[in-house]
N, C-alpha and C positions, 0 to 999 in steps of 0.2 A: 677818658675814654675813647672807645671804639665808636667813632661817629663818622657819618657821611659829610660831604662838603657843607650841607645846610644844617648840620648839627643834629639831624635825626639819627637815631641809634643804627649802627651797622647790624646786619643780621647774617645768619647762615642757615642753610637747610641741611638736614641730615637724614639718612636712611640707614638704619642699623640692621645688621645681619645676625640671626641667631643660627647656630650650627647644631646639626645632629638632632638631639632631642629638644632643642629650642631653649635649653637652659644655659648653654654656653655661648657667650658673646664672641664675635670675631675680634681677633687682635690685629687685624689687617685694616688699613685705611687708605682710601683714595680721596684725595683733596683736589678740587678743581677751582682755580682762580679765574673768574670771568674777565673777558676782554672789554674794550670800550675806549681806547685812545685816551686822551687827556686834554687838559687845558693849561696854558702857561702865561697867559696875560689876562688883564682885566676884561678886555673885549672878548676874548675866546671863552672865558669862563661865564660871562654873562650870556653870551649866545648859547653856550652849552646848557645853561640852567633853563633857558627858555625852550630850546629845541629838543633837548635830551635829558630832561629832569630825572628820569629813572637812572641815569648814570651819576647823579649827584645827590640823591635823596632816597630814603627808604619809605617815604610816605605812602606810595602806591604799591609797595611790596605786599605779597600775600602773606597771611599767617602761616600757611604751610605750602609747600611746593611738591605737587604730585609727580613731577618729572625729574626728580633727583636721579632716579634710575631711568635708564633709557636704552640707548644703543651703544655700540662700540664698547669702550672700556666701562661704561656705566650699566651695561646689560647684566641682569642677574641670573641669566641662563648659563649653566655650566657647559652646555653644548655649543653656544655661540661665543661665549667668553670664558674659556677654560682658565685663563690666567688671573682674572680679577672678579669673577662672579661672587666670590665669598668675602669681599671687602665691604666694610662700612663705607658709604659714600657721603662726602661733604661737598656742598656747592657754596661757594662764598661770592655773592653778587658784588660787583664792582661799583662803588658809589663814591670814590675818593679822588678820581681824576688825576692821580699822581704816580701811575705805573706801580702802585702797591708799595711805595717807599716813603711816603710822607710821615712826618712826625710833628707838623706845625701845631701851634697852640690850638686848643679846641674850644677854649672859653671865649665867647664873643668879646668880652672886655679886654682879653689879652691877645687877641689876634693881630697879626702884623700887617694884613692886607685889607684894604677896604674895596669891596666889589659892590657894584650897584646892581640890584635886582631890576628886572623889567617891570615889576608890579609895584604898587605904592606900599611901602612899609612906613613905619612911624617916622623914620629919619631918612628914608630913601636910600639907605646904605645897608650892607651886610658884610660880615667877615666870613668868608668860606674857610672851612678847615681842610687840610690835606693830611689825612691820618691813615693812609694805606698800610703802612708798616704796623701801626698799632692795631688796626683791624685784624690783620693776619695773625699776629702774635696773640691777641686776645682770644681768638677762636681756638688756637692750638692749646693755650692755657685752660680755657673753659672746658675743652674736651678731655683734659688731663692726659695729654699725649706726652709720655716720657719713655725712656728706655726700658723700664720694667713693665710697662703696660702695653707695649706694642711689639709685634713680630716683624711688621712690614708696613711701610708708608709709600704710596705713590703720590708724588706732588706734581700736578700738571696744570697748565694754563695755556691760553691762546692770546696772541697779540700782547696787549698790556699785561694780561695774566701771566704770560710766558716770561715777561721781564720780571714779574713778581717772583716767579719760580727761581729765576737766576739769582735774584737778590736775597731770597730767603732760604735756599737750600742749605747753605753753610750754617746759618743760625739754627735751623731745624736739626741738622746733623749733630751740632754741639748739644742742643737740648736733649736729644735721644741718647747721648752718651752717658752711660752710667756704669762704673766699674763693678757694681754688684749684679749686673745682668748682662747676658750676651747682647751684642749690639744688633739692633734691628736693621733690616735692609731698607735703605732709602733709595728710591728710583725717581727719576724726573722725566717728564715729557714736555717739551717745548714745541708749541704749534704756532708758527707764523710770528715769532717774537723778535726776529732780527731783521 
């Protein structure tokens, strides 16, 4: 699975739009990949787990997130956001520390790296998982986004999330391709990702 570094379940937040008489769901989606840098060594990851645990674990995440809609492209007002106000919004928090590209083993017994946590655990060791690619693809699959269910997708991210956009746009374009349906429009926004 789709897990964070500490094997807690990855999550996403969604705000769906109903059109017209509220019976028709929007077939447009805006997906945002959060930022948060990463870690590449035992020391970096251990320090990150102590100082920025929210970037490695979903334990403190809310059950719901009221601010999925907000300002700029996430504003639901047609006056201030005429291009994207009628999109369903998905926010995917970043808890994989791998620039959204990891596919490492997620089972502790099968993990390939031994990272030491700063607090006492039964053996003083833990195996962090790096599953950003799996997290992203799992969200897309759970939402059922394919070429026949979507008219348009805006995939955006900042910093590490922007690198995730770069790495996943091709896969998403292929997933949306379906000869039985007109191809949906796929747009990307990269914010501070290079």
